[in-house]
C-alpha positions in Angstrom: 19.6 21.9 22.0 21.2 23.9 19.3 21.8 27.6 19.1 19.0 29.2 17.0 21.4 32.1 16.0 23.9 29.6 14.5 22.1 27.0 12.4 24.4 23.9 12.3 25.6 22.6 8.9 24.3 19.2 7.9 26.3 17.6 5.1 24.7 14.8 3.1 27.3 12.7 1.3 26.0 11.1 -1.9 28.1 8.8 -4.1 27.2 7.5 -7.6 24.6 4.7 -7.3 23.3 5.9 -4.0 19.7 5.3 -3.0 17.6 8.4 -3.9 15.5 8.3 -0.7 18.6 7.8 1.5 19.5 11.3 0.3 16.3 13.1 -0.1 14.5 11.7 2.9 16.9 13.0 5.6 17.6 16.2 3.5 13.9 17.1 3.3 13.2 16.5 7.0 16.2 18.6 8.1 15.0 21.3 5.7 11.5 21.2 7.3 12.8 21.8 10.8 12.2 25.2 12.2 13.1 27.3 15.3 10.6 29.6 16.9 9.8 32.3 14.5 9.8 30.0 11.5 13.6 30.2 10.9 15.3 27.2 9.4 17.0 25.2 12.1 19.7 23.8 9.8 21.9 24.7 6.9 22.2 21.9 4.4 24.7 20.9 1.7 24.8 18.0 -0.6 28.3 16.7 -1.1 29.7 14.6 -3.9 33.1 13.3 -4.9 33.6 16.0 -7.6 31.1 18.6 -6.7 29.1 17.8 -9.8 25.9 15.9 -10.4 25.4 12.5 -8.7 23.4 9.8 -10.6 21.4 7.8 -8.1 20.5 4.1 -8.4 17.1 5.0 -9.9 18.8 7.0 -12.7 17.7 10.4 -11.4 20.6 12.8 -10.9 21.1 15.2 -8.0 23.0 18.5 -8.2 25.7 18.6 -5.6 26.6 21.8 -3.8 30.0 21.0 -2.5 33.0 18.7 -3.2 34.7 16.1 -1.0 38.1 17.5 0.0 37.1 21.1 -0.4 34.3 21.4 2.2 36.0 22.2 5.4 35.4 19.4 7.9 35.5 21.8 10.8 32.3 23.4 9.5 30.3 20.2 9.5 28.0 19.6 12.5 26.3 16.5 11.2 27.4 14.2 8.4 24.8 11.9 6.8 26.2 9.2 4.5 23.6 7.8 2.1 23.5 4.2 1.2 22.7 2.2 -1.9 24.6 -0.2 -4.3 27.2 2.5 -5.0 28.3 3.3 -1.5 28.1 -0.4 -0.5 30.5 -1.5 -3.2 32.5 1.6 -4.0 36.3 1.8 -3.5 37.3 4.5 -1.0 40.3 6.5 -2.2 42.6 8.4 0.1 40.8 11.7 -0.5 37.4 10.4 0.5 38.8 8.3 3.4 40.8 11.3 4.8 37.8 13.7 4.5 35.4 11.3 6.2 37.9 10.6 8.9 38.4 14.4 9.5 34.7 15.0 9.7 34.3 12.0 11.9 36.9 13.4 14.3 35.4 16.8 14.6 31.7 16.7 13.8 29.1 16.5 16.6 27.7 13.3 15.0 28.0 11.1 11.9 25.1 9.0 10.6 25.1 6.2 8.0 21.8 5.5 6.3 21.2 1.9 5.2 24.3 0.5 3.5 26.1 3.8 3.9 27.4 1.9 6.9 29.7 -0.1 4.5 31.4 3.1 3.4 31.8 4.4 6.9 33.1 1.1 8.1 35.9 1.2 5.6 37.3 4.2 7.4 37.7 2.3 10.7 35.5 4.8 12.5 33.0 2.2 13.4 35.4 -0.3 14.9 34.3 -1.4 18.4 30.9 0.2 17.9 27.4 -1.2 17.5 25.6 -0.4 14.2 22.7 -1.5 12.1 22.1 -1.6 8.3 19.5 -3.1 5.9 18.7 -6.6 7.0 19.6 -8.1 3.7 23.2 -6.9 4.0 23.7 -7.1 7.8 25.5 -10.5 7.7 27.9 -9.2 4.9 28.7 -6.1 6.9 29.5 -8.2 10.0 31.6 -10.6 8.0 33.7 -7.9 6.3 34.2 -5.9 9.5 34.5 -8.2 12.5 35.5 -5.3 14.8 31.9 -4.0 14.4 28.9 -5.4 16.2 26.0 -5.5 13.8 22.4 -5.6 15.1 20.3 -6.6 12.0 16.8 -6.0 13.5 17.2 -2.4 14.7 15.5 0.5 13.0 18.4 2.8 14.0 21.2 2.6 16.5 23.0 5.4 18.4 26.5 4.6 19.7 28.2 7.7 20.9 28.5 10.2 18.1 27.8 7.6 15.5 24.4 6.7 14.3 23.2 4.2 11.8 19.9 3.1 10.4 18.2 0.3 8.6 17.1 0.5 4.9 15.7 3.5 3.1 12.8 5.0 5.1 14.5 4.0 8.4 16.9 6.9 7.5 13.9 9.2 8.0 13.2 7.6 11.4 16.8 8.3 12.3 16.6 11.9 11.1 13.5 12.5 13.2 15.4 11.2 16.2 18.2 13.6 15.5 15.8 16.5 15.2 14.1 15.6 18.4 17.4 15.5 20.1 18.2 19.0 18.9 14.9 20.8 18.9 12.7 18.8 21.1 10.1 16.1 20.5 7.3 18.6 19.7 9.2 19.9 16.6 10.0 16.4 15.4 6.3 15.4 16.0 5.2 18.5 14.0 7.4 17.4 11.1 6.2 13.8 11.3 2.6 14.8 11.2 3.2 17.1 8.3 4.9 14.2 6.4 2.3 11.7 7.6 5.0 9.6 9.3 5.0 7.6 12.4 7.1 9.5 15.0 8.6 6.3 16.3 7.9 2.9 14.8 7.6 -0.1 17.1 9.5 -3.4 16.6 12.4 -4.2 14.3 13.1 -4.5 10.6 11.6 -7.9 10.2 8.0 -6.5 10.3 8.7 -4.2 7.3 10.0 -6.7 4.7 7.5 -6.9 1.8 7.6 -10.7 1.4 8.7 -13.5 3.8 12.1 -14.8 2.7 11.3 -18.5 2.7 13.9 -20.7 1.1 12.5 -23.2 -1.4 13.6 -26.8 -1.1 15.5 -28.4 -3.9 13.7 -31.7 -3.2 10.6 -31.8 -5.5 8.5 -33.5 -2.9 9.3 -30.9 -0.3 8.9 -28.0 -2.7 5.5 -29.3 -3.6 4.7 -29.7 0.0 5.7 -26.1 0.7 3.3 -24.8 -2.0 0.5 -26.9 -0.5 1.2 -25.6 2.9 0.9 -22.0 1.7 -2.6 -22.9 0.4 -3.6 -24.7 3.6 -2.3 -22.7 6.5 -5.5 -23.2 8.5 -4.9 -27.0 8.7 -3.0 -28.5 11.6 0.3 -28.9 9.7 2.0 -31.0 12.4 5.2 -32.8 11.6 3.3 -36.1 11.7 0.7 -34.8 9.2 3.3 -33.4 6.9 5.5 -36.5 7.0 2.5 -38.6 6.1 1.7 -36.4 3.1 5.2 -37.0 1.6 5.5 -40.6 2.6 8.2 -40.3 5.2 8.6 -41.1 8.9 8.3 -38.0 11.1 12.0 -38.2 12.1 13.2 -38.6 8.5 10.9 -35.8 7.3 12.0 -33.4 10.0 15.7 -34.1 9.2 15.3 -33.7 5.4 13.2 -30.6 5.7 15.7 -28.8 7.9 18.5 -29.8 5.6 16.6 -28.6 2.5 15.0 -25.4 3.9 17.3 -24.3 6.7 14.8 -24.5 9.6 12.5 -26.9 11.3 9.0 -27.6 9.8 7.4 -25.9 12.9 9.5 -22.7 12.4 8.7 -22.7 8.7 4.9 -23.1 9.4 4.9 -20.3 11.9 6.8 -17.9 9.6 4.4 -18.7 6.7 1.4 -18.1 9.0 2.9 -14.8 10.2 3.5 -13.6 6.7 -0.1 -14.6 5.6 -1.5 -12.9 8.7 0.6 -9.8 8.1 -0.7 -9.4 4.6 -4.3 -9.9 5.7 -4.0 -7.3 8.5 -2.8 -4.8 5.9 -6.1 -5.0 4.1 -9.4 -3.7 5.6 -12.1 -6.1 6.6 -11.4 -9.1 8.7 -11.2 -8.8 12.5 -8.0 -10.0 14.2 -9.8 -13.2 15.4 -10.9 -14.0 11.8 -7.3 -13.6 10.6 -6.0 -15.8 13.3 -8.5 -18.6 12.3 -7.8 -18.3 8.6 -4.0 -18.5 9.0 -4.0 -21.4 11.4 -3.2 -19.7 14.7 -6.6 -20.9 16.0 -7.2 -17.9 18.3 -6.2 -14.2 18.5 -4.1 -14.7 21.7 -1.9 -17.3 20.1 -1.4 -15.0 17.1 -0.6 -12.1 19.4 2.2 -14.1 21.1 3.7 -15.0 17.8 3.6 -11.4 16.5 5.2 -10.2 19.7 7.9 -12.8 19.5 8.7 -12.2 15.8 8.0 -8.6 15.2 7.9 -6.9 18.6 4.4 -5.6 18.1 0.8 -6.9 18.5 -1.4 -7.7 15.5 -3.6 -4.7 16.4 -0.5 -2.4 16.5 0.7 -3.8 13.2 -2.7 -3.1 11.6 -2.8 0.4 13.1 0.6 1.2 11.5 0.3 -0.5 8.2 -3.3 -1.3 7.5 -5.3 0.4 4.8 -8.0 2.5 6.5 -11.6 1.3 6.0 -13.4 3.7 3.6 -16.4 5.5 5.3 
């Protein structure tokens, strides 16, 4: 717990081209935190390279309050490094590297939001640690920094004094966890309710991607088959049935499909069904049993096992978190 008489300083580092919500999401949640008596629990400062305005990825500019190199590292309790295209690809000069390293050596904790992990990784502070980042960039982070263990399906990760989160809104999940650690779960829950947020989301990143990343086959026959499969998910869609449809033997079909698409026909079918079921569960109306039948799972129990295996949550829990409420 933190001393209410000495609000700790939270520094949010924003580089040009950062993701706006990576900055404003954590900043706003920390600013909403209160001690007993309605006193602000934290002091906040937005830090930029030159102490001037920072243009975010969206084009909106933010007014910085401090400059890298002039803000005393010894005063920083918590450093938040925002992600985005800029921080992911930016060169890190000696001034920035030295300042982050100094803060990293003395701050109580350092957190990278989304692809802010790329910037933090360049300092060497994450070597030997476990981190996460946006699922689209996890493999790249792991390849560039083999001394780091990257867990691509985590919402956020704590490894000692170093924290990291998945993309964008996951930075807000991380921030709530930091606030809960400092001020208790009740204060974090109060903020979450006020912001209409889940206090702690179940499952990993895979359940939050907007569209299923299914690779299209270069083979015209297989590409046409994929399109047909999406329209007929309630059919059996066995390897034998699909092979017959494209005029191949089951063995040849399975081999060519895996080569063209990158996974087996069965895995592709299950992922397509999961994505279709996920979208239907987000809309009001059909019961879980109906969704299971429409998407080829045959029954709710089979769909539940697939959801648990793929997303870490049940269909009912997914609908509770992401479904549009039925209008009274």
